[in-house]
C-alpha positions as CSV (number, residue, x, y, z in Angstrom):
1,M,10.2,91.1,55.2
2,S,7.0,93.1,55.9
3,P,6.9,96.6,54.4
4,G,8.3,99.1,56.9
5,S,10.1,96.6,59.1
6,Q,13.8,96.7,59.8
7,V,16.2,94.4,57.9
8,I,19.2,93.4,59.9
9,L,21.9,91.1,58.6
10,H,24.4,89.4,60.9
11,A,27.6,88.3,59.1
12,D,29.8,85.8,60.9
13,M,33.0,84.4,59.4
14,D,33.3,80.6,59.6
15,A,36.2,79.5,61.9
16,F,37.9,82.7,61.0
17,Y,41.5,82.3,62.3
18,A,41.7,78.6,61.4
19,S,40.2,79.3,58.0
20,V,42.8,82.0,57.2
21,E,45.6,79.6,58.2
22,Q,44.1,76.8,56.0
23,R,43.8,79.2,53.1
24,D,47.4,80.3,53.4
25,H,48.7,76.8,54.1
26,P,47.0,74.4,51.7
27,E,48.7,71.4,53.3
28,L,46.4,72.1,56.3
29,M,43.2,71.7,54.3
30,G,41.1,68.8,55.6
31,R,43.1,68.5,58.8
32,P,41.9,69.3,62.3
33,V,43.5,72.7,63.0
34,V,43.2,75.0,66.0
35,V,44.7,78.5,66.6
36,G,45.7,79.0,70.2
37,G,48.3,78.3,72.9
38,D,49.6,74.7,72.9
39,S,50.8,74.8,76.5
40,N,48.9,73.3,79.5
41,R,47.6,76.8,80.1
42,G,46.7,77.4,76.5
43,V,43.2,78.1,75.3
44,I,41.6,77.5,71.9
45,S,40.8,80.7,70.0
46,A,39.5,79.1,66.9
47,A,38.9,75.6,65.6
48,S,38.5,74.4,62.0
49,Y,35.4,72.4,61.2
50,E,37.5,69.3,61.0
51,A,38.5,69.9,64.6
52,R,35.0,70.6,65.7
53,R,33.9,67.1,64.7
54,F,35.9,65.9,67.7
55,G,34.0,68.2,70.0
56,I,36.7,70.9,70.0
57,R,35.5,74.5,70.3
58,S,36.8,78.0,71.1
59,A,37.6,78.8,74.7
60,M,38.3,75.1,75.4
61,P,41.6,74.4,77.3
62,S,44.2,73.2,74.9
63,A,45.1,70.2,77.1
64,Q,41.5,69.0,76.8
65,A,41.4,69.6,73.0
66,R,44.6,67.5,72.6
67,Q,43.0,64.7,74.6
68,L,40.0,64.7,72.2
69,C,42.2,64.7,69.1
70,P,45.8,63.7,69.5
71,E,46.6,64.5,65.9
72,L,45.4,68.1,66.3
73,V,47.5,70.8,64.6
74,F,48.2,73.7,66.9
75,L,49.1,77.1,65.4
76,R,50.1,80.1,67.6
77,G,48.3,82.5,65.2
78,D,49.2,85.9,63.7
79,M,47.1,88.8,65.0
80,A,48.5,91.3,62.5
81,K,47.4,89.0,59.6
82,Y,44.0,88.4,61.1
83,S,43.5,92.2,61.7
84,R,44.4,92.9,58.0
85,E,42.0,90.3,56.8
86,S,39.3,91.7,59.1
87,K,39.8,95.2,57.6
88,R,39.5,93.8,54.1
89,I,36.3,92.0,55.0
90,F,34.7,95.0,56.7
91,E,35.5,97.1,53.7
92,I,33.4,94.7,51.7
93,F,30.6,94.9,54.2
94,R,30.5,98.7,53.9
95,R,29.9,98.5,50.2
96,F,26.4,97.2,50.9
97,T,25.6,99.7,53.7
98,P,27.4,102.3,55.7
99,L,25.6,101.1,58.8
100,V,28.0,98.4,60.0
101,E,28.4,97.6,63.7
102,G,31.5,95.4,64.3
103,L,31.1,93.0,67.2
104,S,34.6,91.5,66.8
105,L,37.2,90.9,64.1
106,D,35.0,88.3,62.5
107,E,31.4,89.3,62.9
108,A,29.2,92.4,62.3
109,F,25.6,93.6,62.1
110,L,24.6,95.4,58.9
111,D,21.4,97.5,58.7
112,L,20.0,96.8,55.2
113,T,16.7,98.7,55.8
114,G,15.7,100.6,52.7
115,T,18.4,99.0,50.4
116,E,16.1,96.6,48.6
117,R,15.3,99.0,45.7
118,L,19.0,99.7,45.0
119,L,20.6,96.3,45.8
120,G,17.8,93.8,45.6
121,S,16.1,91.5,48.2
122,P,17.8,90.8,51.6
123,R,18.7,87.3,50.5
124,K,20.2,88.5,47.3
125,I,22.3,91.0,49.2
126,A,23.5,88.3,51.6
127,E,24.5,86.1,48.7
128,D,26.3,88.9,46.9
129,L,28.1,89.8,50.1
130,R,29.2,86.2,50.6
131,A,30.3,85.9,47.0
132,A,32.4,89.1,47.3
133,V,34.1,87.8,50.5
134,R,34.8,84.4,48.8
135,A,36.1,86.0,45.6
136,E,38.4,88.6,47.3
137,C,39.4,86.9,50.5
138,D,38.9,83.2,49.7
139,L,37.0,82.8,53.0
140,A,33.5,81.7,53.9
141,V,31.0,83.8,55.8
142,S,27.5,82.8,57.1
143,C,24.7,85.3,57.2
144,G,21.5,85.6,59.2
145,I,18.7,88.0,58.2
146,A,15.9,89.1,60.5
147,P,13.8,92.1,61.6
148,V,15.8,92.4,64.9
149,K,19.5,92.0,65.9
150,M,19.1,89.0,68.3
151,V,17.2,86.9,65.8
152,A,19.7,87.8,63.0
153,K,22.6,86.6,65.2
154,I,20.8,83.3,66.0
155,A,20.0,82.9,62.3
156,S,23.6,83.2,61.3
157,D,24.6,80.5,63.8
158,E,21.9,78.3,62.3
159,A,23.3,79.0,58.8
160,K,26.8,77.7,59.6
161,P,28.8,76.6,57.9
162,D,28.8,78.8,54.8
163,G,25.1,79.4,54.5
164,V,22.2,81.9,54.7
165,V,19.1,81.8,56.9
166,E,16.4,84.4,56.5
167,V,13.7,84.9,59.2
168,T,10.7,87.1,58.2
169,D,8.3,88.8,60.5
170,E,5.7,86.1,59.7
171,G,8.2,83.3,60.3
172,L,9.8,84.6,63.5
173,R,7.8,82.5,66.0
174,S,8.1,79.3,64.0
175,F,11.9,79.9,63.8
176,L,12.5,80.8,67.5
177,D,10.0,78.6,69.4
178,P,11.8,75.2,69.0
179,L,15.3,76.5,69.8
180,A,16.9,75.8,73.2
181,V,16.5,78.8,75.6
182,G,20.3,79.0,75.8
183,K,20.4,80.4,72.3
184,I,19.2,83.8,73.6
185,W,21.7,86.5,74.3
186,G,22.6,86.7,78.0
187,V,21.4,83.2,78.8
188,G,24.6,81.2,79.7
189,P,24.8,77.8,81.3
190,V,24.0,78.9,84.8
191,A,21.0,81.0,83.7
192,Q,19.8,78.2,81.4
193,K,19.7,75.8,84.4
194,R,17.7,78.3,86.4
195,L,15.2,78.6,83.6
196,E,15.0,74.9,83.0
197,A,14.3,74.4,86.8
198,Q,11.1,76.5,86.1
199,G,10.2,74.1,83.2
200,I,11.5,76.5,80.6
201,H,13.5,74.6,78.0
202,T,12.9,76.3,74.7
203,I,12.6,79.9,73.5
204,G,8.9,79.2,72.9
205,D,8.5,78.1,76.5
206,L,10.0,81.4,77.7
207,A,7.9,83.5,75.3
208,R,4.7,81.9,76.7
209,S,5.8,81.9,80.3
210,D,3.8,83.8,82.9
211,P,5.7,87.1,83.5
212,K,4.8,87.4,87.2
213,R,5.9,83.8,87.9
214,L,9.1,84.3,85.9
215,E,9.9,87.5,87.8
216,R,9.4,85.7,91.2
217,A,11.7,82.9,90.0
218,V,14.6,84.8,88.5
219,G,13.9,88.5,89.0
220,D,13.7,91.4,86.5
221,W,16.4,89.8,84.4
222,G,13.8,87.1,83.4
223,L,11.4,89.7,82.0
224,G,14.2,91.1,79.8
225,V,15.0,87.7,78.2
226,R,11.3,87.0,77.9
227,R,11.0,90.1,75.7
228,L,13.9,88.8,73.6
229,A,12.2,85.4,73.3
230,R,9.2,87.2,71.9
231,G,11.3,88.9,69.3
232,Q,11.2,92.3,71.0
233,D,14.7,93.6,70.5
234,L,14.7,97.4,70.1
235,R,18.4,97.8,69.6
236,D,19.6,99.5,66.5
237,V,22.7,98.8,64.5
238,E,25.3,101.3,66.0
239,P,28.2,101.8,63.6
240,Y,29.7,104.6,65.7
241,R,29.6,103.1,69.2
242,D,31.8,104.8,71.8
243,A,34.3,102.7,73.6
244,V,33.3,102.1,77.2
245,S,36.5,100.4,78.3
246,M,40.0,99.4,77.2
247,S,42.0,96.5,78.7
248,E,44.8,94.1,78.2
249,E,45.4,90.8,80.0
250,N,47.5,87.6,79.8
251,T,47.5,84.1,81.2
252,F,50.9,83.1,82.6
253,G,52.5,79.9,81.4
254,Q,52.7,78.8,85.1
255,D,51.3,80.0,88.3
256,I,52.9,83.2,89.5
257,E,53.6,84.3,93.0
258,D,56.5,86.7,92.4
259,R,55.5,90.3,92.8
260,G,58.1,91.6,90.4
261,T,56.7,89.4,87.5
262,M,53.3,90.7,88.2
263,E,54.4,94.3,88.3
264,S,56.3,93.9,85.0
265,A,53.1,92.5,83.4
266,I,51.2,95.4,84.8
267,L,53.6,97.9,83.2
268,S,53.4,96.2,79.8
269,H,49.6,96.2,79.9
270,A,49.4,99.7,81.2
271,E,51.5,101.0,78.3
272,A,49.5,99.1,75.7
273,V,46.2,100.5,77.1
274,A,47.6,104.0,77.3
275,R,48.8,103.9,73.7
276,R,45.3,102.8,72.5
277,L,43.7,105.6,74.6
278,R,45.9,108.2,73.0
279,R,45.3,106.9,69.5
280,S,41.6,107.1,70.2
281,E,41.9,110.6,71.7
282,L,40.4,109.3,75.0
283,V,41.3,109.5,78.6
284,A,40.3,107.2,81.4
285,N,38.8,108.1,84.8
286,T,39.1,104.7,86.3
287,V,41.8,102.0,86.4
288,V,40.8,98.3,86.9
289,L,43.1,95.4,88.0
290,K,41.9,91.9,87.2
291,L,43.5,88.8,88.9
292,K,42.5,85.2,88.4
293,L,43.7,82.9,91.1
294,A,45.4,79.6,90.3
295,R,43.1,77.6,92.6
296,R,40.4,75.8,90.7
297,V,37.0,75.8,92.5
298,T,34.7,74.4,89.8
299,S,35.1,72.7,86.4
300,G,35.2,74.6,83.1
301,P,37.0,77.8,81.9
302,R,35.3,79.9,84.6
303,G,36.3,77.6,87.4
304,F,39.0,79.9,88.9
305,P,38.2,82.7,91.5
306,L,38.4,86.1,89.9
307,L,39.4,89.3,91.8
308,T,38.9,92.8,90.5
309,R,40.0,96.0,92.1
310,R,39.3,99.5,90.8
311,E,40.4,103.1,91.5
312,T,38.9,106.3,90.3
313,L,41.6,108.8,89.5
314,S,41.7,112.4,90.7
315,E,41.9,113.5,87.0
316,P,41.6,111.5,83.8
317,T,44.7,110.2,82.1
318,D,46.1,108.5,79.0
319,D,49.6,108.1,80.6
320,G,50.9,104.6,81.0
321,D,52.9,105.5,84.0
322,V,49.9,106.8,85.9
323,I,47.9,103.7,84.9
324,A,50.7,101.4,86.0
325,R,51.3,103.1,89.3
326,T,47.5,102.9,90.1
327,A,47.4,99.3,89.1
328,R,50.4,98.4,91.2
329,A,48.7,100.1,94.2
330,L,45.6,98.0,93.5
331,L,47.8,94.9,93.5
332,A,49.2,95.8,96.9
333,R,45.6,96.4,98.1
334,A,44.6,92.9,97.0
335,E,46.9,91.4,99.6
336,L,47.4,88.2,97.6
337,T,48.2,85.1,99.7
338,E,48.2,82.6,96.8
339,P,49.4,82.3,93.2
340,I,47.6,83.7,90.2
341,R,47.2,82.4,86.6
342,L,45.9,85.6,84.9
343,L,46.5,89.3,85.2
344,G,44.8,92.2,83.4
345,V,44.9,95.9,83.5
346,G,41.9,98.0,82.2
347,T,40.5,101.4,82.1
348,T,36.9,102.5,82.1
349,N,34.7,105.7,82.4
350,L,36.4,107.0,79.2
351,T,35.9,110.6,78.0
352,S,37.2,112.7,75.2
353,A,40.8,114.0,75.6
354,N,40.3,117.7,75.4
355,P,43.6,119.6,75.1
356,E,44.3,121.5,78.3
357,Q,46.0,124.9,78.7
358,L,49.6,124.4,79.5
359,S,50.6,125.5,83.0
360,L,53.7,127.4,84.1
361,L,53.7,125.6,87.5
362,P,56.1,122.7,88.1
363,E,53.4,120.1,88.0
364,G,52.1,121.4,84.7
365,Q,55.6,121.4,83.2
366,K,56.1,117.8,84.4
367,K,52.8,116.8,82.8
368,E,53.9,118.5,79.6
369,R,57.2,116.6,79.5
370,R,55.2,113.3,80.0
371,T,52.9,114.3,77.1
372,R,55.9,114.9,74.8
373,L,57.6,111.6,75.9
374,N,54.4,109.6,75.2
375,K,54.0,111.2,71.8
376,S,57.6,110.2,71.0
377,L,57.0,106.7,72.2
378,D,53.8,106.5,70.1
379,E,55.7,107.6,67.0
380,L,58.4,105.0,67.5
381,A,55.8,102.3,68.1
382,D,53.9,103.3,64.9
383,R,57.1,103.1,62.9
384,F,58.9,100.1,64.4
385,G,56.2,98.2,66.2
386,P,54.9,98.3,69.8
387,G,57.8,96.3,71.2
388,A,60.6,98.5,69.7
389,V,60.9,100.7,72.8
390,R,60.1,99.7,76.3
391,R,60.2,101.3,79.7
392,A,62.6,99.9,82.3
393,G,60.9,96.9,84.0
394,Q,58.6,96.2,81.1
395,S,58.7,92.6,79.6
396,D,56.8,90.5,77.1
397,V,53.7,88.8,78.4
398,S,52.4,85.5,77.1
399,R,48.7,85.0,76.3
400,A,46.8,81.7,76.6
401,G,45.0,82.4,73.3
402,L,44.1,85.1,70.8
403,S,41.0,87.3,71.2
404,F,38.5,88.1,68.5
405,Q,37.9,91.5,70.2
406,I,38.1,94.6,68.1
407,K,40.7,96.6,70.0
408,R,40.0,100.3,69.4
409,G,43.2,102.3,69.0
410,E,45.4,99.3,68.1
411,D,46.8,100.0,64.7
412,I,48.6,97.7,62.3
413,P,52.0,99.2,61.4
414,E,52.1,100.4,57.8
415,E,55.0,98.1,56.7
416,E,52.9,95.1,57.9
417,E,49.9,96.2,55.9
418,E,51.9,96.4,52.8
419,R,53.2,92.8,53.0
């Protein structure tokens, strides 16, 4: 790296969930393993490299994966175990720098700027980090090193499996230019087709494109990705990012039309979100309901119509009952006339939960009772697990696959951590 430039490392665990399972079950080593739901509605959360040779990847429907590899081993997964492993891995990351920005349970940015004198060259730090994760967790991690975040992330992808790729200031153009334009953050399949229609196939093509022509073709968005293609990424590593939203969702095992089943799922999700808000000392100003219709309109995982409804509250809340009542009203407002396959409840516009002065009025006393009740429920959940106590009408909800998302405010019970 040039003197004075940033040094960003992107660390990405290799096939994280599947690798943890293969480590813990040696009989699975060398076999095609996936973690995810095995039903027709299931989704692959992680695929071992043996499974990837068949074209299987995360977010693929389980039914399609089974067609590609009939001998595929399906595992439901264990989120508590993966969360514990993630905590151990992130503790190793923080030995090398306190500036660690977690993107998910299995990947993070590390700002290594200024650490060379103490810890050695960036490549040495990457190798030492990888060796520590291997020695203490028996897992592989790939690392990308670059002057900016986007390039570091692309470099770690190029380093897989179990490798390191370093991109210097001088080598940035030669590294980026030949890569497909879809490698850039924010350029999905649809956007890639739009750019390719303009003759832009590689990152180099995008970097050299005429900005006015690009703006006419795809709007201001095109100018933003053009800057990324030129290596102009001004984002810093943010170890203390504030949560902007919290949500829970599930895909049903079969299409659902029954309103009672939907409302039961809403209550379960609302209570889970509220518990995470309280643990994070946050309150929500807006409730969001997400519904995915069962009717397929295009191929691929995004081929189902998605409805979202939101409501801004008269006052912010961390109460599951308030969130559930609002979400149920949003469900009624949606006026569904067909089955759904997915339902989610979320909160956004989050702010700090400042303690309020207790009121002597009936409404204030009612709110105080709700606060005491929620505190008791949280204590029981912390001690016995989130499913130990439930409100009337609340039931288990099935999920199509596991998420790599870091869920702020979702703690692992102490007795699970000690196992």
